[in-house]
Short mmCIF file of the C-alpha atoms (twelve columns), coordinates in Angstrom:
data_MODEL
# 
_entry.id   MODEL 
# 
loop_
_atom_site.group_PDB 
_atom_site.id 
_atom_site.type_symbol 
_atom_site.label_atom_id 
_atom_site.label_alt_id 
_atom_site.label_comp_id 
_atom_site.label_asym_id 
_atom_site.label_seq_id 
_atom_site.Cartn_x 
_atom_site.Cartn_y 
_atom_site.Cartn_z 
_atom_site.pdbx_PDB_model_num 
ATOM 1   C CA . MET A 1   0.000   0.000   0.000   1 
ATOM 2   C CA . ALA A 2   1.138   3.535   -0.607  1 
ATOM 3   C CA . ARG A 3   2.995   4.566   2.527   1 
ATOM 4   C CA . LEU A 4   2.143   8.256   2.669   1 
ATOM 5   C CA . LYS A 5   -1.284  9.241   3.981   1 
ATOM 6   C CA . ASN A 6   -3.071  12.553  3.376   1 
ATOM 7   C CA . LEU A 7   -1.107  13.246  0.229   1 
ATOM 8   C CA . THR A 8   -0.685  16.764  -1.068  1 
ATOM 9   C CA . GLU A 9   -1.458  17.445  -4.726  1 
ATOM 10  C CA . ARG A 10  2.284   17.210  -5.377  1 
ATOM 11  C CA . GLY A 11  2.389   13.774  -3.720  1 
ATOM 12  C CA . ARG A 12  -0.554  12.577  -5.812  1 
ATOM 13  C CA . GLU A 13  1.156   13.920  -8.928  1 
ATOM 14  C CA . THR A 14  4.341   12.027  -7.999  1 
ATOM 15  C CA . GLN A 15  2.346   8.809   -7.634  1 
ATOM 16  C CA . ARG A 16  0.595   9.348   -10.995 1 
ATOM 17  C CA . GLU A 17  3.956   9.981   -12.647 1 
ATOM 18  C CA . LEU A 18  5.495   6.869   -11.057 1 
ATOM 19  C CA . ARG A 19  2.527   4.790   -12.208 1 
ATOM 20  C CA . ASN A 20  2.658   6.087   -15.783 1 
ATOM 21  C CA . ILE A 21  6.419   5.620   -16.036 1 
ATOM 22  C CA . THR A 22  6.230   2.101   -14.594 1 
ATOM 23  C CA . ILE A 23  3.530   1.113   -17.076 1 
ATOM 24  C CA . GLN A 24  5.551   2.553   -19.989 1 
ATOM 25  C CA . LEU A 25  8.664   0.668   -18.862 1 
ATOM 26  C CA . ILE A 26  6.790   -2.610  -18.432 1 
ATOM 27  C CA . LEU A 27  5.300   -2.283  -21.909 1 
ATOM 28  C CA . GLU A 28  8.785   -1.546  -23.294 1 
ATOM 29  C CA . LYS A 29  10.898  -4.041  -21.338 1 
ATOM 30  C CA . GLY A 30  8.598   -6.556  -19.627 1 
ATOM 31  C CA . TYR A 31  7.701   -6.694  -15.943 1 
ATOM 32  C CA . GLU A 32  10.718  -8.697  -14.771 1 
ATOM 33  C CA . ASN A 33  13.189  -6.406  -16.536 1 
ATOM 34  C CA . VAL A 34  12.003  -3.189  -14.880 1 
ATOM 35  C CA . THR A 35  13.785  -2.082  -11.706 1 
ATOM 36  C CA . VAL A 36  13.097  0.651   -9.175  1 
ATOM 37  C CA . LYS A 37  16.285  2.288   -10.487 1 
ATOM 38  C CA . ASP A 38  14.805  2.355   -14.014 1 
ATOM 39  C CA . ILE A 39  11.636  3.977   -12.667 1 
ATOM 40  C CA . THR A 40  13.388  6.614   -10.559 1 
ATOM 41  C CA . GLU A 41  15.875  7.509   -13.291 1 
ATOM 42  C CA . ARG A 42  13.129  8.060   -15.835 1 
ATOM 43  C CA . ALA A 43  11.071  10.017  -13.283 1 
ATOM 44  C CA . GLY A 44  14.080  12.127  -12.333 1 
ATOM 45  C CA . ILE A 45  13.668  11.452  -8.615  1 
ATOM 46  C CA . ASP A 46  15.850  9.716   -6.049  1 
ATOM 47  C CA . ARG A 47  15.080  6.281   -4.666  1 
ATOM 48  C CA . SER A 48  14.201  7.642   -1.218  1 
ATOM 49  C CA . THR A 49  11.280  9.555   -2.759  1 
ATOM 50  C CA . PHE A 50  10.074  6.355   -4.417  1 
ATOM 51  C CA . TYR A 51  10.250  4.473   -1.107  1 
ATOM 52  C CA . LEU A 52  8.237   7.176   0.657   1 
ATOM 53  C CA . HIS A 53  5.358   6.154   -1.606  1 
ATOM 54  C CA . TYR A 54  5.820   2.431   -2.261  1 
ATOM 55  C CA . LYS A 55  7.637   -0.588  -0.832  1 
ATOM 56  C CA . ASP A 56  8.758   -1.799  -4.254  1 
ATOM 57  C CA . LYS A 57  7.769   -2.056  -7.918  1 
ATOM 58  C CA . GLN A 58  5.183   -4.726  -7.182  1 
ATOM 59  C CA . ASP A 59  3.536   -2.585  -4.480  1 
ATOM 60  C CA . LEU A 60  3.325   0.370   -6.885  1 
ATOM 61  C CA . LEU A 61  1.737   -1.694  -9.629  1 
ATOM 62  C CA . GLU A 62  -0.631  -3.605  -7.365  1 
ATOM 63  C CA . GLN A 63  -1.943  -0.490  -5.614  1 
ATOM 64  C CA . ASN A 64  -2.498  1.312   -8.888  1 
ATOM 65  C CA . GLN A 65  -4.251  -1.673  -10.422 1 
ATOM 66  C CA . LYS A 66  -6.552  -1.866  -7.398  1 
ATOM 67  C CA . GLN A 67  -7.339  1.836   -7.762  1 
ATOM 68  C CA . VAL A 68  -8.292  1.305   -11.405 1 
ATOM 69  C CA . ILE A 69  -10.487 -1.698  -10.555 1 
ATOM 70  C CA . ASP A 70  -12.124 0.099   -7.602  1 
ATOM 71  C CA . GLU A 71  -12.895 3.072   -9.856  1 
ATOM 72  C CA . LEU A 72  -14.405 0.733   -12.444 1 
ATOM 73  C CA . PHE A 73  -16.639 -1.030  -9.909  1 
ATOM 74  C CA . GLU A 74  -17.727 2.313   -8.439  1 
ATOM 75  C CA . ARG A 75  -18.829 3.449   -11.890 1 
ATOM 76  C CA . CYS A 76  -20.609 0.147   -12.521 1 
ATOM 77  C CA . ARG A 77  -22.569 0.447   -9.271  1 
ATOM 78  C CA . GLN A 78  -24.266 3.560   -10.676 1 
ATOM 79  C CA . THR A 79  -26.497 1.418   -12.907 1 
ATOM 80  C CA . ALA A 80  -28.273 -1.903  -12.525 1 
ATOM 81  C CA . GLN A 81  -28.517 -2.634  -16.253 1 
ATOM 82  C CA . MET A 82  -26.027 -5.227  -17.463 1 
ATOM 83  C CA . GLU A 83  -25.652 -3.593  -20.878 1 
ATOM 84  C CA . ASP A 84  -24.843 -0.242  -19.249 1 
ATOM 85  C CA . ARG A 85  -22.315 -1.914  -16.963 1 
ATOM 86  C CA . LEU A 86  -20.616 -3.594  -19.899 1 
ATOM 87  C CA . ARG A 87  -20.498 -0.256  -21.724 1 
ATOM 88  C CA . ILE A 88  -18.828 1.268   -18.647 1 
ATOM 89  C CA . VAL A 89  -16.319 -1.609  -18.542 1 
ATOM 90  C CA . PHE A 90  -15.241 -1.307  -22.170 1 
ATOM 91  C CA . LYS A 91  -15.128 2.505   -22.061 1 
ATOM 92  C CA . HIS A 92  -12.990 2.296   -18.913 1 
ATOM 93  C CA . ILE A 93  -10.628 -0.121  -20.637 1 
ATOM 94  C CA . ALA A 94  -10.340 2.267   -23.592 1 
ATOM 95  C CA . GLU A 95  -9.656  5.245   -21.275 1 
ATOM 96  C CA . ASN A 96  -6.986  3.306   -19.364 1 
ATOM 97  C CA . ALA A 97  -5.651  1.090   -22.150 1 
ATOM 98  C CA . ALA A 98  -1.996  1.137   -21.052 1 
ATOM 99  C CA . ILE A 99  -2.604  -0.050  -17.494 1 
ATOM 100 C CA . TYR A 100 -5.104  -2.661  -18.724 1 
ATOM 101 C CA . ARG A 101 -2.511  -3.942  -21.213 1 
ATOM 102 C CA . VAL A 102 -0.122  -4.440  -18.313 1 
ATOM 103 C CA . MET A 103 -2.784  -5.805  -15.981 1 
ATOM 104 C CA . LEU A 104 -4.330  -8.248  -18.450 1 
ATOM 105 C CA . THR A 105 -1.493  -9.329  -20.691 1 
ATOM 106 C CA . THR A 106 1.721   -9.234  -18.680 1 
ATOM 107 C CA . GLU A 107 2.724   -12.831 -18.071 1 
ATOM 108 C CA . ASP A 108 5.936   -11.998 -16.191 1 
ATOM 109 C CA . GLY A 109 4.205   -10.897 -13.002 1 
ATOM 110 C CA . SER A 110 2.111   -14.066 -12.724 1 
ATOM 111 C CA . ALA A 111 1.762   -13.893 -8.930  1 
ATOM 112 C CA . LEU A 112 0.618   -10.289 -9.277  1 
ATOM 113 C CA . TYR A 113 -1.761  -11.293 -12.071 1 
ATOM 114 C CA . LEU A 114 -3.290  -14.025 -9.886  1 
ATOM 115 C CA . ARG A 115 -3.778  -11.596 -6.983  1 
ATOM 116 C CA . MET A 116 -5.477  -9.122  -9.320  1 
ATOM 117 C CA . HIS A 117 -7.700  -11.881 -10.736 1 
ATOM 118 C CA . ASP A 118 -8.741  -12.842 -7.207  1 
ATOM 119 C CA . TYR A 119 -9.319  -9.195  -6.311  1 
ATOM 120 C CA . ILE A 120 -11.582 -8.674  -9.344  1 
ATOM 121 C CA . VAL A 121 -13.464 -11.908 -8.600  1 
ATOM 122 C CA . GLU A 122 -14.044 -10.785 -5.006  1 
ATOM 123 C CA . GLN A 123 -15.310 -7.362  -6.132  1 
ATOM 124 C CA . LEU A 124 -17.611 -8.960  -8.715  1 
ATOM 125 C CA . ARG A 125 -18.889 -11.550 -6.232  1 
ATOM 126 C CA . THR A 126 -19.798 -8.731  -3.820  1 
ATOM 127 C CA . VAL A 127 -21.766 -6.948  -6.569  1 
ATOM 128 C CA . MET A 128 -23.533 -10.220 -7.409  1 
ATOM 129 C CA . GLN A 129 -24.400 -10.827 -3.749  1 
ATOM 130 C CA . GLU A 130 -25.906 -7.336  -3.523  1 
ATOM 131 C CA . ARG A 131 -27.997 -7.953  -6.628  1 
ATOM 132 C CA . VAL A 132 -29.172 -11.386 -5.432  1 
ATOM 133 C CA . ALA A 133 -30.189 -9.897  -2.070  1 
ATOM 134 C CA . GLN A 134 -32.011 -6.947  -3.681  1 
ATOM 135 C CA . GLN A 135 -33.986 -9.207  -5.997  1 
ATOM 136 C CA . GLY A 136 -34.616 -11.944 -3.417  1 
ATOM 137 C CA . LEU A 137 -33.080 -14.608 -5.639  1 
ATOM 138 C CA . THR A 138 -31.687 -17.991 -4.694  1 
ATOM 139 C CA . PRO A 139 -28.804 -18.673 -7.083  1 
ATOM 140 C CA . ASP A 140 -28.485 -22.221 -8.389  1 
ATOM 141 C CA . VAL A 141 -24.865 -21.590 -9.402  1 
ATOM 142 C CA . PRO A 142 -22.268 -20.714 -6.739  1 
ATOM 143 C CA . LEU A 143 -21.538 -16.984 -6.974  1 
ATOM 144 C CA . GLU A 144 -17.803 -17.656 -6.670  1 
ATOM 145 C CA . MET A 145 -17.964 -19.811 -9.809  1 
ATOM 146 C CA . LEU A 146 -20.082 -17.244 -11.647 1 
ATOM 147 C CA . ALA A 147 -17.719 -14.403 -10.685 1 
ATOM 148 C CA . ASN A 148 -14.718 -16.436 -11.908 1 
ATOM 149 C CA . TYR A 149 -16.530 -17.234 -15.152 1 
ATOM 150 C CA . TYR A 150 -17.397 -13.604 -15.917 1 
ATOM 151 C CA . THR A 151 -13.923 -12.415 -14.922 1 
ATOM 152 C CA . GLY A 152 -12.325 -14.918 -17.289 1 
ATOM 153 C CA . ALA A 153 -14.729 -14.132 -20.127 1 
ATOM 154 C CA . LEU A 154 -14.295 -10.371 -19.788 1 
ATOM 155 C CA . ARG A 155 -10.527 -10.770 -19.533 1 
ATOM 156 C CA . GLY A 156 -10.468 -12.841 -22.719 1 
ATOM 157 C CA . ALA A 157 -12.564 -10.300 -24.621 1 
ATOM 158 C CA . ALA A 158 -10.510 -7.358  -23.313 1 
ATOM 159 C CA . VAL A 159 -7.179  -9.045  -24.095 1 
ATOM 160 C CA . TRP A 160 -8.312  -9.708  -27.669 1 
ATOM 161 C CA . TRP A 161 -9.623  -6.143  -28.070 1 
ATOM 162 C CA . LEU A 162 -6.409  -4.561  -26.751 1 
ATOM 163 C CA . ALA A 163 -4.151  -6.893  -28.770 1 
ATOM 164 C CA . GLN A 164 -6.024  -5.951  -31.953 1 
ATOM 165 C CA . GLY A 165 -5.575  -2.241  -31.229 1 
ATOM 166 C CA . MET A 166 -9.238  -1.758  -30.208 1 
ATOM 167 C CA . PRO A 167 -10.546 -2.146  -33.795 1 
ATOM 168 C CA . CYS A 168 -14.130 -1.356  -32.814 1 
ATOM 169 C CA . PRO A 169 -15.696 1.081   -30.347 1 
ATOM 170 C CA . PRO A 170 -16.748 0.062   -26.818 1 
ATOM 171 C CA . GLU A 171 -20.433 -0.045  -27.824 1 
ATOM 172 C CA . GLN A 172 -19.701 -2.682  -30.439 1 
ATOM 173 C CA . MET A 173 -17.635 -4.687  -27.942 1 
ATOM 174 C CA . VAL A 174 -20.677 -4.682  -25.651 1 
ATOM 175 C CA . ARG A 175 -22.817 -6.177  -28.435 1 
ATOM 176 C CA . LEU A 176 -20.166 -8.775  -29.305 1 
ATOM 177 C CA . PHE A 177 -19.665 -9.748  -25.682 1 
ATOM 178 C CA . GLN A 178 -23.397 -10.046 -25.015 1 
ATOM 179 C CA . ARG A 179 -23.832 -12.154 -28.116 1 
ATOM 180 C CA . LEU A 180 -21.068 -14.509 -27.002 1 
ATOM 181 C CA . MET A 181 -22.381 -14.720 -23.441 1 
ATOM 182 C CA . LEU A 182 -25.960 -15.422 -24.554 1 
ATOM 183 C CA . GLN A 183 -25.286 -17.643 -27.551 1 
ATOM 184 C CA . GLY A 184 -21.872 -19.155 -26.820 1 
ATOM 185 C CA . ILE A 185 -20.390 -21.098 -29.710 1 
ATOM 186 C CA . SER A 186 -23.626 -20.798 -31.713 1 
ATOM 187 C CA . ALA A 187 -22.864 -17.053 -32.054 1 
ATOM 188 C CA . VAL A 188 -20.316 -18.108 -34.675 1 
ATOM 189 C CA . GLY A 189 -23.170 -19.051 -37.012 1 
ATOM 190 C CA . GLY A 190 -24.725 -15.585 -37.046 1 
ATOM 191 C CA . PRO A 191 -24.075 -12.796 -39.490 1 
ATOM 192 C CA . PRO A 192 -20.537 -11.415 -39.255 1 
ATOM 193 C CA . VAL A 193 -20.044 -8.363  -37.079 1 
ATOM 194 C CA . ARG A 194 -17.661 -5.940  -38.724 1 
ATOM 195 C CA . PRO A 195 -15.862 -3.081  -37.011 1 
ATOM 196 C CA . GLU A 196 -17.721 0.181   -37.532 1 
ATOM 197 C CA . ALA A 197 -16.038 2.764   -39.721 1 
# 
């Protein structure tokens, strides 16, 4: 966790800069090849400043990924409609494409990836529990399994979308994702969906 509490605007700016530089370096060199020295040199700060904010590179990345996920779930809680939530998800990915590329596609930090997967599953399971309670439902599928399923499906769709350079807008990704979720493999037999011009 970030070590400093009650950050000034300058402290928040330092953390944003450290996050952006770390993401750039990971995309350039790979997670394992990035050091705190690389980060501080590119940021033009000394290591003691870095360690005022974070324990290490992993702490920096993990805390920033959690912030991005928390922001996403907060936005999603503003609507109960699944289509609107999916639109929020894909727009959020587009707005934060660099950190999502690192979060979803970096194989090097596999332990970090697994912790983030579990964190997303837990957040999604909580949302599902709230919805089940509000609607008085009795789920016949364990919510933990359902949350893992949706996390994996969304991750797969997002990884493809990012790897292809986001060839279609978020709204079209929502339609494609819904079609796959509702029709599964039989969605392949439908009319082709082409990226919008």
